[in-house]
Biotite code that builds the C-alpha atoms (Angstrom):
import biotite.structure as struc

atoms = struc.array([
    struc.Atom([149.059, 141.265, 76.677], chain_id="A", res_id=1, res_name="MET", atom_name="CA", element="C"),
    struc.Atom([147.156, 139.196, 74.159], chain_id="A", res_id=2, res_name="ASP", atom_name="CA", element="C"),
    struc.Atom([149.148, 136.126, 73.169], chain_id="A", res_id=3, res_name="TYR", atom_name="CA", element="C"),
    struc.Atom([148.555, 135.058, 69.612], chain_id="A", res_id=4, res_name="ILE", atom_name="CA", element="C"),
    struc.Atom([150.640, 132.071, 68.545], chain_id="A", res_id=5, res_name="PRO", atom_name="CA", element="C"),
    struc.Atom([152.348, 132.299, 65.183], chain_id="A", res_id=6, res_name="GLU", atom_name="CA", element="C"),
    struc.Atom([150.793, 129.052, 64.007], chain_id="A", res_id=7, res_name="ASP", atom_name="CA", element="C"),
    struc.Atom([149.207, 126.785, 66.591], chain_id="A", res_id=8, res_name="HIS", atom_name="CA", element="C"),
    struc.Atom([148.822, 124.068, 63.961], chain_id="A", res_id=9, res_name="ASN", atom_name="CA", element="C"),
    struc.Atom([152.559, 123.544, 63.618], chain_id="A", res_id=10, res_name="LYS", atom_name="CA", element="C"),
    struc.Atom([154.382, 121.576, 66.317], chain_id="A", res_id=11, res_name="PRO", atom_name="CA", element="C"),
    struc.Atom([157.802, 122.622, 67.525], chain_id="A", res_id=12, res_name="ASP", atom_name="CA", element="C"),
    struc.Atom([160.189, 121.026, 65.018], chain_id="A", res_id=13, res_name="LYS", atom_name="CA", element="C"),
    struc.Atom([162.204, 119.646, 67.919], chain_id="A", res_id=14, res_name="LYS", atom_name="CA", element="C"),
    struc.Atom([159.243, 117.866, 69.541], chain_id="A", res_id=15, res_name="HIS", atom_name="CA", element="C"),
    struc.Atom([160.189, 114.522, 68.002], chain_id="A", res_id=16, res_name="THR", atom_name="CA", element="C"),
    struc.Atom([163.551, 114.606, 69.803], chain_id="A", res_id=17, res_name="GLU", atom_name="CA", element="C"),
    struc.Atom([161.653, 114.570, 73.100], chain_id="A", res_id=18, res_name="LEU", atom_name="CA", element="C"),
    struc.Atom([159.873, 111.277, 72.407], chain_id="A", res_id=19, res_name="MET", atom_name="CA", element="C"),
    struc.Atom([160.820, 108.424, 74.711], chain_id="A", res_id=20, res_name="GLY", atom_name="CA", element="C"),
    struc.Atom([162.975, 110.611, 76.986], chain_id="A", res_id=21, res_name="LYS", atom_name="CA", element="C"),
    struc.Atom([162.520, 111.687, 80.585], chain_id="A", res_id=22, res_name="VAL", atom_name="CA", element="C"),
    struc.Atom([162.098, 115.475, 80.521], chain_id="A", res_id=23, res_name="ILE", atom_name="CA", element="C"),
    struc.Atom([161.396, 118.374, 82.868], chain_id="A", res_id=24, res_name="SER", atom_name="CA", element="C"),
    struc.Atom([158.599, 120.407, 81.284], chain_id="A", res_id=25, res_name="LEU", atom_name="CA", element="C"),
    struc.Atom([159.589, 123.659, 82.980], chain_id="A", res_id=26, res_name="LYS", atom_name="CA", element="C"),
    struc.Atom([163.069, 123.404, 81.451], chain_id="A", res_id=27, res_name="ASP", atom_name="CA", element="C"),
    struc.Atom([161.696, 123.247, 77.887], chain_id="A", res_id=28, res_name="LEU", atom_name="CA", element="C"),
    struc.Atom([160.573, 126.890, 77.697], chain_id="A", res_id=29, res_name="VAL", atom_name="CA", element="C"),
    struc.Atom([162.661, 129.896, 78.749], chain_id="A", res_id=30, res_name="ASN", atom_name="CA", element="C"),
    struc.Atom([161.592, 133.210, 80.208], chain_id="A", res_id=31, res_name="TYR", atom_name="CA", element="C"),
    struc.Atom([161.751, 136.226, 77.881], chain_id="A", res_id=32, res_name="ALA", atom_name="CA", element="C"),
    struc.Atom([161.797, 139.787, 79.243], chain_id="A", res_id=33, res_name="ASP", atom_name="CA", element="C"),
    struc.Atom([158.521, 141.661, 78.813], chain_id="A", res_id=34, res_name="GLY", atom_name="CA", element="C"),
    struc.Atom([156.658, 138.974, 76.922], chain_id="A", res_id=35, res_name="THR", atom_name="CA", element="C"),
    struc.Atom([155.036, 135.539, 76.744], chain_id="A", res_id=36, res_name="VAL", atom_name="CA", element="C"),
    struc.Atom([156.999, 132.682, 75.164], chain_id="A", res_id=37, res_name="ALA", atom_name="CA", element="C"),
    struc.Atom([155.662, 129.288, 74.134], chain_id="A", res_id=38, res_name="SER", atom_name="CA", element="C"),
    struc.Atom([156.729, 125.893, 72.888], chain_id="A", res_id=39, res_name="ARG", atom_name="CA", element="C"),
    struc.Atom([154.336, 123.292, 71.521], chain_id="A", res_id=40, res_name="MET", atom_name="CA", element="C"),
    struc.Atom([155.524, 119.802, 72.390], chain_id="A", res_id=41, res_name="ILE", atom_name="CA", element="C"),
    struc.Atom([152.579, 117.732, 71.095], chain_id="A", res_id=42, res_name="ILE", atom_name="CA", element="C"),
    struc.Atom([150.173, 118.707, 68.329], chain_id="A", res_id=43, res_name="ASN", atom_name="CA", element="C"),
    struc.Atom([147.603, 116.332, 66.886], chain_id="A", res_id=44, res_name="HIS", atom_name="CA", element="C"),
    struc.Atom([144.098, 116.706, 65.493], chain_id="A", res_id=45, res_name="LYS", atom_name="CA", element="C"),
    struc.Atom([142.816, 115.266, 68.772], chain_id="A", res_id=46, res_name="THR", atom_name="CA", element="C"),
    struc.Atom([144.682, 117.715, 71.005], chain_id="A", res_id=47, res_name="GLY", atom_name="CA", element="C"),
    struc.Atom([147.900, 119.471, 71.927], chain_id="A", res_id=48, res_name="ASN", atom_name="CA", element="C"),
    struc.Atom([150.263, 120.295, 74.778], chain_id="A", res_id=49, res_name="ILE", atom_name="CA", element="C"),
    struc.Atom([151.902, 123.713, 74.826], chain_id="A", res_id=50, res_name="THR", atom_name="CA", element="C"),
    struc.Atom([154.315, 125.132, 77.380], chain_id="A", res_id=51, res_name="LEU", atom_name="CA", element="C"),
    struc.Atom([154.270, 128.852, 78.179], chain_id="A", res_id=52, res_name="PHE", atom_name="CA", element="C"),
    struc.Atom([156.469, 131.239, 80.126], chain_id="A", res_id=53, res_name="SER", atom_name="CA", element="C"),
    struc.Atom([155.194, 134.636, 81.248], chain_id="A", res_id=54, res_name="PHE", atom_name="CA", element="C"),
    struc.Atom([157.289, 137.541, 82.410], chain_id="A", res_id=55, res_name="ASP", atom_name="CA", element="C"),
    struc.Atom([156.048, 139.323, 85.530], chain_id="A", res_id=56, res_name="GLU", atom_name="CA", element="C"),
    struc.Atom([152.841, 141.340, 84.870], chain_id="A", res_id=57, res_name="ASN", atom_name="CA", element="C"),
    struc.Atom([152.196, 139.586, 81.541], chain_id="A", res_id=58, res_name="GLU", atom_name="CA", element="C"),
    struc.Atom([149.124, 137.444, 80.915], chain_id="A", res_id=59, res_name="GLY", atom_name="CA", element="C"),
    struc.Atom([146.381, 136.300, 78.602], chain_id="A", res_id=60, res_name="LEU", atom_name="CA", element="C"),
    struc.Atom([143.323, 138.507, 78.225], chain_id="A", res_id=61, res_name="SER", atom_name="CA", element="C"),
    struc.Atom([139.847, 137.110, 78.778], chain_id="A", res_id=62, res_name="GLU", atom_name="CA", element="C"),
    struc.Atom([138.793, 134.687, 76.050], chain_id="A", res_id=63, res_name="HIS", atom_name="CA", element="C"),
    struc.Atom([136.941, 131.413, 75.509], chain_id="A", res_id=64, res_name="THR", atom_name="CA", element="C"),
    struc.Atom([137.988, 128.161, 73.869], chain_id="A", res_id=65, res_name="ALA", atom_name="CA", element="C"),
    struc.Atom([135.761, 125.550, 72.240], chain_id="A", res_id=66, res_name="PRO", atom_name="CA", element="C"),
    struc.Atom([137.285, 122.718, 74.316], chain_id="A", res_id=67, res_name="PHE", atom_name="CA", element="C"),
    struc.Atom([138.206, 122.101, 77.954], chain_id="A", res_id=68, res_name="ASP", atom_name="CA", element="C"),
    struc.Atom([141.770, 123.183, 78.743], chain_id="A", res_id=69, res_name="ALA", atom_name="CA", element="C"),
    struc.Atom([143.926, 121.820, 81.572], chain_id="A", res_id=70, res_name="VAL", atom_name="CA", element="C"),
    struc.Atom([146.519, 124.265, 82.932], chain_id="A", res_id=71, res_name="VAL", atom_name="CA", element="C"),
    struc.Atom([149.272, 123.164, 85.335], chain_id="A", res_id=72, res_name="THR", atom_name="CA", element="C"),
    struc.Atom([151.625, 125.720, 86.868], chain_id="A", res_id=73, res_name="ILE", atom_name="CA", element="C"),
    struc.Atom([155.232, 124.553, 86.473], chain_id="A", res_id=74, res_name="LEU", atom_name="CA", element="C"),
    struc.Atom([157.019, 127.487, 88.125], chain_id="A", res_id=75, res_name="ASP", atom_name="CA", element="C"),
    struc.Atom([156.080, 130.772, 89.822], chain_id="A", res_id=76, res_name="GLY", atom_name="CA", element="C"),
    struc.Atom([152.657, 132.207, 90.646], chain_id="A", res_id=77, res_name="GLU", atom_name="CA", element="C"),
    struc.Atom([149.700, 133.604, 88.721], chain_id="A", res_id=78, res_name="CYS", atom_name="CA", element="C"),
    struc.Atom([146.132, 134.743, 89.117], chain_id="A", res_id=79, res_name="GLU", atom_name="CA", element="C"),
    struc.Atom([143.382, 133.143, 87.040], chain_id="A", res_id=80, res_name="VAL", atom_name="CA", element="C"),
    struc.Atom([139.803, 134.172, 86.350], chain_id="A", res_id=81, res_name="TRP", atom_name="CA", element="C"),
    struc.Atom([137.146, 131.662, 85.337], chain_id="A", res_id=82, res_name="VAL", atom_name="CA", element="C"),
    struc.Atom([133.597, 132.903, 84.808], chain_id="A", res_id=83, res_name="ALA", atom_name="CA", element="C"),
    struc.Atom([134.284, 135.884, 87.064], chain_id="A", res_id=84, res_name="GLY", atom_name="CA", element="C"),
    struc.Atom([135.864, 133.888, 89.913], chain_id="A", res_id=85, res_name="GLN", atom_name="CA", element="C"),
    struc.Atom([139.486, 134.694, 90.819], chain_id="A", res_id=86, res_name="THR", atom_name="CA", element="C"),
    struc.Atom([142.014, 132.144, 92.099], chain_id="A", res_id=87, res_name="SER", atom_name="CA", element="C"),
    struc.Atom([145.703, 132.334, 92.937], chain_id="A", res_id=88, res_name="LEU", atom_name="CA", element="C"),
    struc.Atom([147.831, 129.481, 91.625], chain_id="A", res_id=89, res_name="MET", atom_name="CA", element="C"),
    struc.Atom([151.374, 128.315, 92.295], chain_id="A", res_id=90, res_name="LYS", atom_name="CA", element="C"),
    struc.Atom([153.777, 125.612, 91.147], chain_id="A", res_id=91, res_name="GLU", atom_name="CA", element="C"),
    struc.Atom([152.217, 122.153, 91.121], chain_id="A", res_id=92, res_name="GLY", atom_name="CA", element="C"),
    struc.Atom([148.602, 123.324, 90.996], chain_id="A", res_id=93, res_name="GLU", atom_name="CA", element="C"),
    struc.Atom([146.185, 122.574, 88.156], chain_id="A", res_id=94, res_name="THR", atom_name="CA", element="C"),
    struc.Atom([142.920, 124.095, 86.960], chain_id="A", res_id=95, res_name="ILE", atom_name="CA", element="C"),
    struc.Atom([140.499, 123.054, 84.224], chain_id="A", res_id=96, res_name="ILE", atom_name="CA", element="C"),
    struc.Atom([139.094, 125.869, 82.105], chain_id="A", res_id=97, res_name="PHE", atom_name="CA", element="C"),
    struc.Atom([135.688, 124.629, 80.887], chain_id="A", res_id=98, res_name="PRO", atom_name="CA", element="C"),
    struc.Atom([134.853, 124.890, 77.195], chain_id="A", res_id=99, res_name="ALA", atom_name="CA", element="C"),
    struc.Atom([133.075, 128.094, 76.147], chain_id="A", res_id=100, res_name="ASN", atom_name="CA", element="C"),
    struc.Atom([133.507, 129.749, 79.576], chain_id="A", res_id=101, res_name="VAL", atom_name="CA", element="C"),
    struc.Atom([135.415, 133.066, 79.740], chain_id="A", res_id=102, res_name="PRO", atom_name="CA", element="C"),
    struc.Atom([138.819, 132.790, 81.402], chain_id="A", res_id=103, res_name="HIS", atom_name="CA", element="C"),
    struc.Atom([142.053, 134.781, 81.692], chain_id="A", res_id=104, res_name="ALA", atom_name="CA", element="C"),
    struc.Atom([145.315, 134.752, 83.618], chain_id="A", res_id=105, res_name="LEU", atom_name="CA", element="C"),
    struc.Atom([147.990, 137.151, 84.785], chain_id="A", res_id=106, res_name="SER", atom_name="CA", element="C"),
    struc.Atom([151.494, 136.666, 86.166], chain_id="A", res_id=107, res_name="ALA", atom_name="CA", element="C"),
    struc.Atom([152.075, 137.646, 89.782], chain_id="A", res_id=108, res_name="ILE", atom_name="CA", element="C"),
    struc.Atom([155.702, 136.553, 89.427], chain_id="A", res_id=109, res_name="THR", atom_name="CA", element="C"),
    struc.Atom([157.383, 135.130, 86.359], chain_id="A", res_id=110, res_name="LYS", atom_name="CA", element="C"),
    struc.Atom([155.655, 131.813, 85.813], chain_id="A", res_id=111, res_name="PHE", atom_name="CA", element="C"),
    struc.Atom([155.554, 128.816, 83.512], chain_id="A", res_id=112, res_name="LYS", atom_name="CA", element="C"),
    struc.Atom([152.594, 126.617, 82.691], chain_id="A", res_id=113, res_name="MET", atom_name="CA", element="C"),
    struc.Atom([151.601, 123.603, 80.673], chain_id="A", res_id=114, res_name="SER", atom_name="CA", element="C"),
    struc.Atom([148.381, 123.843, 78.644], chain_id="A", res_id=115, res_name="LEU", atom_name="CA", element="C"),
    struc.Atom([146.726, 120.604, 77.534], chain_id="A", res_id=116, res_name="THR", atom_name="CA", element="C"),
    struc.Atom([143.746, 120.847, 75.217], chain_id="A", res_id=117, res_name="MET", atom_name="CA", element="C"),
    struc.Atom([141.851, 117.743, 74.116], chain_id="A", res_id=118, res_name="ILE", atom_name="CA", element="C"),
    struc.Atom([139.583, 118.261, 71.134], chain_id="A", res_id=119, res_name="ARG", atom_name="CA", element="C"),
    struc.Atom([136.348, 116.321, 70.805], chain_id="A", res_id=120, res_name="GLU", atom_name="CA", element="C"),
])
C-alpha cells in the first residue's frame, strides 16, 4: 500500500497537549484494520516526528526522500529494504534511511514505528 498523508505540513492538533509530559510513543497511534495510520507529533520547518501503525501485510512502497530519515520500531516486526539490501527489524531497533536512496518497508506482524526527519 502506498501511504500518502493527508497533509504532512499540518501537525496533529493535539500535539501541544503532549509538551512537557512523559509519554509512551507506541501508545499515541492505534492499529487500524487493513491500513496504515499515522500521527504527527512534531512538525517544524527544520524537521518532524511522525508515528505510524501498520496492519499485518501493509507497508510503504519503494520511494526516496530528500533528507535522512531515522526509523525506530516501537512494536512488532517489519522488513525494510535500503538500496536493495533487506533487513528484518523488531521493537527497539533503529535504522537510518539515507537521503535520496530508495527504501521501502513491509509489516511482518502488525507494527508501529517512529519516523524522524531532519531537514537541512
